[in-house]
C-alpha positions in Angstrom: 2.9 -9.2 25.5 0.3 -7.9 23.0 1.6 -7.1 19.6 -0.5 -4.7 17.5 -0.6 -5.2 13.7 -1.2 -2.4 11.2 -2.7 -2.9 7.8 -1.6 0.2 5.8 -3.5 1.0 2.6 -2.8 3.6 -0.2 -5.1 6.5 -1.1 -4.8 8.3 -4.4 -7.5 10.7 -3.2 -10.2 11.2 -0.6 -12.5 8.6 -2.1 -9.8 6.0 -2.1 -8.9 6.9 1.4 -12.5 6.5 2.7 -12.8 3.2 0.8 -9.6 1.9 2.4 -10.9 2.7 5.9 -14.3 1.2 5.1 -12.6 -2.0 3.9 -10.5 -2.5 7.0 -7.3 -0.4 6.8 -5.7 0.4 10.2 -3.9 3.2 8.6 -3.9 5.1 5.2 -1.1 6.9 3.5 -1.9 9.7 1.1 0.0 12.5 -0.7 -0.2 16.1 0.4 -0.7 19.1 -1.9 2.9 18.8 -3.0 6.3 17.1 -2.3 5.0 13.5 -2.6 6.9 10.8 -4.4 3.8 10.3 -6.5 3.4 13.8 -8.0 0.3 12.7 -9.8 -1.5 11.9 -6.5 -1.6 15.2 -4.8 -4.5 16.1 -2.3 -5.8 19.3 -0.7 -5.5 19.9 3.0 -9.3 20.0 3.1 -9.6 16.5 1.7 -6.9 15.2 4.0 -8.7 16.7 7.0 -12.0 15.0 6.0 -10.1 11.7 5.7 -8.6 12.2 9.2 -11.9 12.9 10.8 -13.4 9.8 9.3 -10.4 7.5 10.0 -10.1 8.6 13.7 -13.7 7.5 14.3 -12.3 3.9 14.0 -9.0 4.7 15.6 -7.3 4.4 12.2 -4.4 6.6 11.3 -3.6 8.9 8.4 0.0 9.3 7.2 1.0 11.9 4.7 3.8 11.2 2.2 6.3 14.0 1.9 8.9 11.6 0.6 10.8 13.7 -2.0 14.0 15.6 -1.6 13.8 19.4 -1.3 15.8 22.3 -2.7 16.9 25.2 -0.5 14.2 27.3 -2.0 11.5 24.8 -1.1 12.4 23.8 2.4 10.8 26.7 4.2 7.5 26.0 2.3 7.8 22.4 3.3 8.1 23.3 7.0 5.0 25.5 6.8 3.1 22.6 5.2 4.3 20.3 8.0 2.8 22.7 10.6 -0.5 22.8 8.8 -0.6 19.0 8.6 0.1 18.8 12.3 -2.7 21.3 13.0 -5.3 19.2 11.1 -4.3 16.1 13.0 -2.1 14.0 10.7 -0.7 11.1 12.5 2.7 10.9 10.9 4.8 12.0 7.9 6.6 9.7 5.6 9.8 11.5 4.7 13.1 11.0 2.7 14.9 14.3 3.1 17.1 14.4 6.2 17.1 18.2 6.0 13.7 18.2 7.7 15.4 17.0 10.9 17.3 20.2 11.0 14.2 22.3 10.9 11.8 23.6 13.6 9.1 21.0 13.2 6.0 20.4 15.3 6.0 17.3 17.5 4.7 15.0 14.7 6.1 11.5 14.2 8.4 10.9 11.2 8.4 7.6 9.3 11.5 6.8 7.2 10.4 6.3 3.6 11.6 3.3 1.7 13.2 6.0 -0.6 15.9 6.2 2.2 17.1 2.7 1.0 16.6 1.0 4.4 18.2 -2.4 3.8 20.9 -2.8 6.4 21.0 -3.2 10.2 23.2 -0.2 10.5 20.9 2.1 8.5 17.8 1.2 10.6 19.7 1.6 13.8 20.8 5.1 12.7 17.2 6.1 11.8 15.9 4.8 15.1 18.5 6.8 17.1 18.0 10.1 15.3 14.3 10.1 16.1 12.2 8.3 13.5 9.2 6.4 14.8 8.8 3.8 12.1 10.9 2.6 9.2 9.7 1.4 5.8 12.1 -1.4 5.0 13.5 -2.0 1.5 11.4 -4.4 -0.6 14.4 -6.5 -1.4 15.0 -7.8 2.1 14.7 -11.5 3.0 13.3 -12.9 6.2 16.8 -13.5 7.7 17.8 -9.8 7.3 14.5 -8.6 8.7 15.0 -10.8 11.7 18.5 -9.4 12.2 17.1 -5.8 12.1 14.4 -6.7 14.5 16.9 -8.2 17.0 19.0 -5.1 17.0 16.3 -2.4 17.0 13.0 -1.6 18.7 11.5 0.8 16.2 8.3 -0.4 14.5 9.1 -2.0 11.1 6.9 -1.5 8.0 7.2 -3.7 4.9 5.5 -3.8 1.5 3.4 -6.9 1.1 1.6 -6.2 -2.2 1.7 -4.2 -5.4 4.1 -2.9 -8.1 7.9 -3.3 -7.6 10.6 -0.8 -8.5 13.4 -2.7 -10.1 16.0 -0.4 -8.5 16.6 -0.1 -4.8 14.2 2.7 -3.8 15.9 6.1 -3.9 18.7 4.7 -6.0 17.2 5.1 -9.5 18.5 8.0 -11.5 17.7 7.1 -15.1 14.6 9.3 -15.3 16.6 12.3 -14.0 19.6 11.9 -16.3 17.9 10.8 -19.4 14.5 12.5 -19.2 15.1 15.3 -16.8 12.5 13.9 -14.4 13.8 12.9 -11.0 12.2 9.8 -9.3 13.4 11.3 -6.0 11.2 14.3 -6.8 8.1 12.3 -7.6 8.5 12.4 -11.4 9.5 8.9 -12.3 9.3 8.3 -16.1 9.1 4.5 -15.6 12.1 3.5 -17.7 11.8 0.0 -16.1 8.6 -0.6 -18.2 10.3 0.2 -21.5 11.1 -2.4 -24.2 14.8 -3.1 -24.5 17.1 -5.1 -26.8 19.8 -7.1 -25.0 23.2 -7.6 -26.7 26.3 -9.4 -25.6 29.9 -8.0 -25.8 30.2 -9.0 -29.4 27.0 -7.1 -30.4 24.9 -10.2 -30.9 21.3 -9.9 -30.0 20.3 -12.1 -27.1 16.7 -10.7 -26.6 14.9 -8.2 -28.8 12.2 -5.7 -27.8 11.2 -7.2 -24.4 10.5 -5.5 -21.1 13.7 -6.7 -19.6 13.6 -4.4 -16.5 10.0 -4.9 -15.7 9.0 -6.9 -12.6 6.0 -8.9 -11.6 3.9 -7.5 -8.8 4.6 -8.4 -5.2 2.2 -10.7 -3.4 3.2 -11.8 0.1 -0.2 -13.1 1.2 1.2 -16.5 1.8 4.0 -15.2 4.0 2.2 -12.9 6.5 2.8 -15.2 9.5 6.5 -15.4 8.7 6.7 -11.6 8.4 5.0 -11.3 11.8 7.4 -13.8 13.3 10.3 -11.9 11.7 9.2 -8.6 13.4 7.1 -6.7 10.9 4.2 -4.8 12.5 3.0 -2.6 9.6 1.9 -4.3 6.4 1.9 -2.0 3.5 0.0 -2.2 0.2 1.5 -0.3 -2.7 -0.8 1.7 -5.0 -1.2 5.5 -4.6 -1.9 5.6 -8.3 -4.4 2.8 -8.3 -8.2 3.2 -8.6 -10.8 2.7 -5.9 -11.7 -0.8 -6.9 -8.1 -1.9 -6.4 -8.1 -0.3 -3.0 -11.4 -1.9 -1.9 -10.4 -5.4 -3.1 -6.8 -5.6 -2.0 -7.4 -3.9 1.4 -10.3 -6.3 2.1 -8.2 -9.3 0.9 -5.4 -8.5 3.4 -7.8 -7.5 6.2 -9.3 -11.0 6.1 -5.9 -12.7 5.9 -4.6 -10.8 8.9 -7.8 -11.3 10.9 -7.5 -15.0 10.4 -4.0 -15.0 11.9 -5.0 -12.7 14.7 -7.9 -15.0 15.6 -5.5 -17.9 16.1 -2.8 -16.0 18.0 -4.0 -14.4 21.3 -0.9 -12.1 21.6 -1.8 -10.4 18.3 -4.3 -7.5 18.0 -5.6 -5.1 15.4 -4.4 -1.6 15.9 -7.8 0.0 15.1 -11.5 -0.8 15.8 -14.4 -2.0 13.7 -15.2 -5.3 12.2 -15.6 -5.9 8.4 -18.1 -8.0 6.5 -18.0 -8.0 2.8 -20.7 -8.7 0.2 -18.0 -9.9 -2.2 -15.2 -12.4 -1.9 -11.9 -10.5 -1.9 -9.5 -11.9 -4.4 -6.1 -10.3 -5.2 -5.8 -12.0 -8.6 -8.9 -10.1 -9.8 -7.2 -6.7 -9.4 -4.4 -5.3 -11.5 -1.3 -7.5 -11.4 1.5 -8.5 -13.8 1.7 -11.9 -12.2 2.8 -12.4 -8.7 6.2 -12.9 -6.9 7.4 -13.0 -3.4 10.6 -11.2 -4.7 13.5 -12.2 -2.5 11.7 -12.7 0.8 12.6 -16.4 1.0 16.2 -15.7 -0.1 15.9 -17.7 -3.3 17.2 -16.3 -6.6 14.2 -16.6 -8.9 12.8 -15.2 -12.0 10.8 -12.2 -10.9 10.6 -10.3 -14.2 7.4 -9.7 -16.2 9.4 -9.3 -19.4 6.7 -10.1 -21.9 4.3 -7.4 -21.0 3.8 -4.5 -18.5 0.0 -4.9 -18.7 -2.2 -6.6 -16.1 -2.8 -10.3 -16.7 -5.4 -10.5 -13.8 -6.9 -13.8 -12.8 -5.8 -17.2 -14.3 -8.9 -18.8 -15.7 -7.7 -22.0 -17.4 -6.7 -23.5 -20.7 -8.4 -23.5 -24.1 -10.4 -26.7 -24.5 -12.1 -26.3 -27.8 -12.1 -23.8 -30.7 -14.9 -23.6 -33.3 -13.6 -21.4 -36.1 -16.9 -21.8 -38.0 -19.2 -20.6 -35.3 -16.4 -18.4 -33.8 -16.5 -19.5 -30.2 -14.1 -21.3 -27.8 -14.4 -23.1 -24.5 -12.2 -23.1 -21.4 -11.2 -25.7 -18.9 -12.1 -23.6 -15.9 -14.3 -23.5 -12.8 -14.9 -19.8 -13.2 -17.9 -18.2 -14.8 -17.1 -15.9 -17.7 -19.5 -13.0 -18.4 -20.5 -10.7 -21.2 -18.1 -7.8 -21.5 -15.2 -9.5 -19.7 -11.6 -8.8 -20.8 -9.5 -11.9 -21.3 -5.9 -12.2 -22.4 -3.2 -14.7 -23.3 0.5 -14.8 -24.1 1.2 -15.2 -27.8 3.9 -17.5 -29.2 5.9 -14.4 -29.8 5.8 -13.5 -26.1 3.4 -10.5 -26.1 0.1 -10.2 -24.3 -3.0 -10.4 -26.6 -6.4 -9.2 -25.4 -9.8 -10.7 -26.0 -13.1 -8.9 -25.5 -16.0 -11.2 -24.7 -19.0 -10.4 -26.7 -21.4 -12.9 -25.3 -21.4 -16.2 -23.3 -23.8 -19.1 -24.0 -23.3 -21.9 -21.5 -19.6 -22.9 -21.8 -19.3 -21.2 -25.2 -17.4 -17.9 -25.2 -18.0 -15.7 -28.3 -15.3 -13.0 -28.5 -15.6 -9.8 -30.5 -12.9 -11.3 -32.6 -11.7 -14.9 -32.4 -7.9 -14.8 -31.9 -5.4 -17.1 -33.5 -4.5 -19.2 -30.6 -4.1 -22.9 -29.9 -5.7 -25.6 -27.8 -4.2 -25.6 -24.3 -3.3 -21.9 -24.4 -3.5 -20.5 -20.9 -6.1 -17.7 -20.6 -6.4 -15.0 -18.0 -9.1 -12.5 -17.1 -7.9 -8.9 -16.6 -11.4 -7.3 -16.6 -14.0 -9.0 -14.6 -17.3 -7.2 -15.1 -19.3 -9.0 -12.5 -16.6 -8.5 -9.9 -16.2 -4.8 -10.7 -20.0 -4.3 -10.2 -19.8 -6.0 -6.8 -17.0 -3.7 -5.8 -18.9 -0.7 -6.9 -21.7 -1.7 -4.6 -19.4 -2.2 -1.6 -19.5 0.9 0.5 -19.9 0.8 4.3 -18.7 -2.7 5.3 -16.9 -1.8 8.6 -18.9 -1.3 11.7 -18.2 -0.4 15.4 -19.8 -2.9 17.8 -21.7 -1.2 20.6 -24.0 -2.0 23.5 -26.9 0.4 24.3 -28.6 0.9 27.7 -31.7 3.0 28.0 -33.1 4.1 31.4 -35.3 6.7 33.0 -34.1 10.0 34.5 -36.1 12.7 36.2 -36.0 14.9 33.1 -36.5 12.1 30.5 -34.6 9.2 29.0 -30.9 8.4 29.3 -29.0 6.4 26.6 -25.5 5.0 27.5 -23.4 3.7 24.6 -20.4 1.4 25.3 -18.3 0.4 22.3 -15.8 -2.4 21.6 -12.9 -0.2 22.8 -14.8 0.2 26.2 -15.4 3.8 25.5 -18.6 5.1 27.2 -20.8 8.0 26.4 -24.2 9.1 27.5 -26.9 11.6 26.6 -30.3 12.6 28.2 -33.3 13.4 26.0 -35.8 15.5 27.8 -39.4 14.3 27.4 -42.7 14.1 29.3 -43.7 10.8 30.8 -47.0 9.4 29.9 -49.0 6.5 31.4 -49.1 3.4 29.1 -52.4 2.1 27.9 -50.8 -1.3 27.6 -48.4 -2.2 30.5 -44.9 -3.2 29.2 -45.4 -2.1 25.6 -42.6 0.5 25.7 -40.1 -2.1 26.9 -40.6 -4.1 23.7 -40.7 -1.0 21.6 -37.5 0.4 23.0 -35.5 -2.8 22.3 -37.0 -3.0 18.7 -36.2 0.7 17.8 -32.8 0.9 19.5 -31.5 -2.2 17.6 -31.9 -0.4 14.3 -28.6 1.1 13.2 -28.8 1.1 9.4 -26.8 3.8 7.7 -24.6 4.4 10.7 -21.1 3.1 11.5 -22.5 1.0 14.3 -23.6 -2.6 14.8 -25.8 -2.9 17.9 -24.7 -6.0 19.9 -27.2 -5.7 22.7 -29.8 -3.4 24.1 -30.5 -3.1 27.9 -33.8 -1.6 28.8 -34.5 -0.2 32.3 -37.9 1.5 32.0 -41.0 1.4 34.1 -43.6 -0.8 32.4 -46.3 1.6 33.4 -44.9 4.4 31.2 -45.3 5.0 27.5 -42.7 6.4 25.1 -43.2 6.6 21.3 -41.2 4.9 18.6 -40.2 8.3 17.2 -38.7 9.2 20.6 -36.6 6.0 20.8 -35.4 6.7 17.2 -34.4 10.2 18.1 -32.6 9.0 21.3 -30.7 6.4 19.3 -29.7 8.8 16.5 -28.5 11.5 18.9 -26.8 9.0 21.1 -24.8 7.4 18.3 -23.9 10.8 16.8 -22.7 12.0 20.2 -20.6 8.8 20.6 -18.9 9.3 17.3 -18.0 12.9 18.1 -16.6 11.7 21.4 -14.4 9.0 19.6 -12.9 11.7 17.4 -12.4 14.2 20.2 -10.8 11.6 22.5 -8.5 10.3 19.8 -5.0 11.4 20.6 -2.5 11.3 17.8 1.0 10.3 18.9 3.2 13.4 19.3 7.0 13.2 19.3 9.5 16.0 19.2 12.8 15.3 17.4 15.7 15.7 19.8 18.9 16.7 18.1 21.9 14.4 18.7 25.1 13.3 17.1 24.6 9.6 16.6 27.1 8.6 13.9 26.1 8.1 10.3 27.3 4.6 9.2 29.7 6.1 6.6 32.4 8.9 6.6 31.4 10.4 3.3 28.3 11.0 1.3 27.6 11.2 -2.5 24.8 11.4 -5.0 23.3 8.2 -3.7 22.4 9.9 -0.4 20.1 12.3 -2.2 21.2 15.6 -0.5 19.7 18.6 -2.2 19.7 21.4 0.4 22.1 22.9 3.0 19.9 21.7 5.9 20.6 18.1 4.8 24.3 18.8 4.5 24.3 20.2 8.1 22.5 17.1 9.3 25.1 14.7 7.9 28.0 16.8 9.1 26.6 16.8 12.6 26.3 13.0 12.5 29.9 12.4 11.7 30.4 12.8 8.0 34.0 14.0 7.6 33.5 16.1 4.5 30.9 16.9 1.8 32.1 17.4 -1.7 29.2 19.3 -3.3 30.1 18.2 -6.8 29.7 14.6 -5.8 26.1 15.2 -4.6 24.9 16.1 -8.1 24.0 13.0 -10.1 24.0 15.1 -13.3 27.7 16.0 -12.6 28.7 12.4 -11.9 30.2 11.0 -15.1 29.8 7.3 -14.4 27.0 7.2 -11.9 24.8 4.1 -11.4 21.5 4.8 -13.1 20.0 1.8 -11.3 21.3 -0.6 -8.6 19.1 -3.7 -8.2 18.9 -7.2 -6.8 17.1 -8.2 -9.9 19.4 -9.8 -12.4 18.8 -10.1 -16.1 21.1 -13.1 -16.4 19.2 -14.9 -13.7 15.9 -14.0 -15.4 17.0 -15.4 -18.7 18.6 -18.5 -17.3 22.2 -17.3 -18.0 23.4 -17.1 -14.3 26.2 -19.6 -13.6 25.2 -19.6 -9.9 21.8 -21.1 -10.8 22.6 -23.2 -13.8 26.0 -24.3 -15.2 26.4 -22.7 -18.6 27.8 -24.2 -21.7 30.2 -21.8 -23.4 31.2 -18.3 -22.3 28.8 -15.4 -22.1 30.6 -12.5 -23.7 30.3 -9.4 -21.6 29.6 -6.5 -21.1 26.0 -6.9 -21.8 24.1 -3.9 -23.0 20.5 -2.8 -23.1 19.2 -0.4 -25.8 15.9 1.4 -26.3 14.9 4.6 -28.1 16.5 6.7 -25.4 20.0 5.2 -25.7 22.3 2.3 -24.8 23.1 1.1 -21.3 25.8 -1.1 -19.9 25.1 -3.8 -17.3 27.5 -4.7 -14.5 27.1 -7.8 -12.4 28.4 -8.2 -8.8 27.8 -11.9 -8.4 29.1 -12.0 -4.9 26.4 -9.6 -3.8 23.8 -10.8 -6.3 23.4 -7.2 -7.6 23.2 -5.6 -11.1 24.0 -2.1 -12.0 22.8 -0.1 -15.0 25.0 2.6 -16.4 25.0 4.8 -19.5 27.2 3.2 -22.2 30.3 5.3 -22.6 32.1 3.7 -25.6 29.6 4.9 -28.2 
C-alpha cells in the first residue's frame, strides 16, 4: 500500500510561504489575520489566497493556524473568519479550542494543534473520533509511544522534526499569563523559558547562578526520519513561524532532500505533492539558527537537552583554535571549512557564556577578527553568521519544477499543443495560424523541438517534445514560442482549477472524553467549549477551576525536561554522594519559583513559590 509523506514547512508571511513551496514543501502552515499562537506572525486573507493559488499549482497544501483559545466575545468572529478561509481554498485549520466543534463550520478539515497536549493514546483516539483529520503529536513523545498511538488509530499523525522546543508540554505553560499577563495560549508567550535563573537548594545555597536553566537546545530529527516513518508519522513538521526566509529555504530544502532519499529507496513511499527540486546551494541545517541540536526524548533516553549557557544561535561547528598570534592579531582554526570576510563566529567562554567574534578579513588560514578575543588554544569555535551561505540562499528562488511532456501537431485551424505532466494531467490548446509552404523541407520540425524545449522562467521542466508536423510546412520560431507560452499557462490554470481541497463536515457525536472532570489545563475559555465537554461525558464543570488566574497553586509549567538531569544531579542517571536538599527553587527578576519532581513519570513542575 502506498504511503504518502508530507513535509510541512512554516511561513511567517507570504514571501516565506512561497519560498517554502519553491524549496520542496508538500504543505505550508501560516497564521491568519488573528487568533494564531504566534500573534507576531499574522497575515491578510489576500496574502493567504495568493499563497494558496501558488501552492495548489504543485498540489501542495496550505494550513492556517487558528490555534489559540477564544473568549465568548470572539467566537462568532472566529467562525466568520473560518468561512472566509474556506471560501479562498484553505486546505485545513490547525485549532486548539474545542468550542469550534460546537459551531456551524463549513466542511473544512480540522487538525488538532500540539497546543491540545496530544501525548496519550486515549487523547488521540478521542480527537480522531470527534472529527479531526490530523493530529499534531506532542514533541516529548518517544518512538514506542508513537507506535502505540499508530496501532490504535488511523488518523494521520504529524510530528515536529526540527526547530525550537517549548520546555513545557504545549498548551500547559501558564507562567507568561500569571506573571506577565500574556497568555501563551492566546499567542502572546513572553518566553520565560529563555530567562536567566539562579537555582537554590532547600537550604538557600546557590547551585547555579544566572544561567538559562529552562532553555532547551533546538530539535533536529534528521537522523531519525526512517524510524519516524516506521513508527507511523506521515507529516513531518518544521517549527519556525517567526523565522526568516533564509531559514525557511535552507531547512525546507534540507529535509526535502533527506525525505527524497528515503522515498527513492522505498517503493511504498511517495511524496504528497508534485515537482522536483534542484538546489544551487548545499542545504545544511547547522548553518541556520540553532542553539545546538537534540533528538529530545525520541529514543527514550534521559539526556541533557538544555541550552543553559546561552539562548543565542551557535550555528555551525567549525573546529578548534590551532594558533593565536597576539602581536599580529590573528588566529587559525583546525577546520575543513572556509571562513569569509564578515562571518560571525562564536565560542563558549570559561564562564559559560557565548562570546561573538566578527571576522574582519581572512588571509589564507589566518583569521583577523575585528577584536581578538581572550580565548585559549583548543577552544571550540562555531559560525553563526555565514556570509557566503546567506548570499547563496538569497539567490535561490525557483528551484522546484513540474516535469512535462509536450506534443505538437497540426489541426485544420492551426497548431495543437498537448501538455502531459508528472501527475498524468493532460491539457491542450489550439493556436490558429495560417499554413505556409516551407522553403527548406523539414526545417520546422527541428525548429519546433528547439523552441518548445525552452521553459526558462516557468514552473516547468520539459522532459520531451513530440513533433507531428508536415515537413512541407513552415512555422516561425515566434509562433512556437507563443504556442509554448500559452500552453504552459493554460496547463497551470487547469492544475489550480482541478485541484480539489479535502472537504469534511464535523458530525456531532458523544464519544467520551478520557476524564470525568476538566480544569484550567484543558484551556476552556468560552461556553461553546463547555458545551462540547459536557456533551462528551464530563460530569461537571466548575467555572472557577477553569481560570488559571484563580487557581492558587497551579502548575506554571509541566515538562519532561528535568533540571536535576541536566545538571547531573538525577539519582536515576548517576548515583549521588550526599543528599540534595529540596525543594529546589528558581529565581529571576520576576520572582521565585518552586520545582517539583515526579521521578516515576520523569516530569518536573514549576510553581510560584508560596513561602516568601
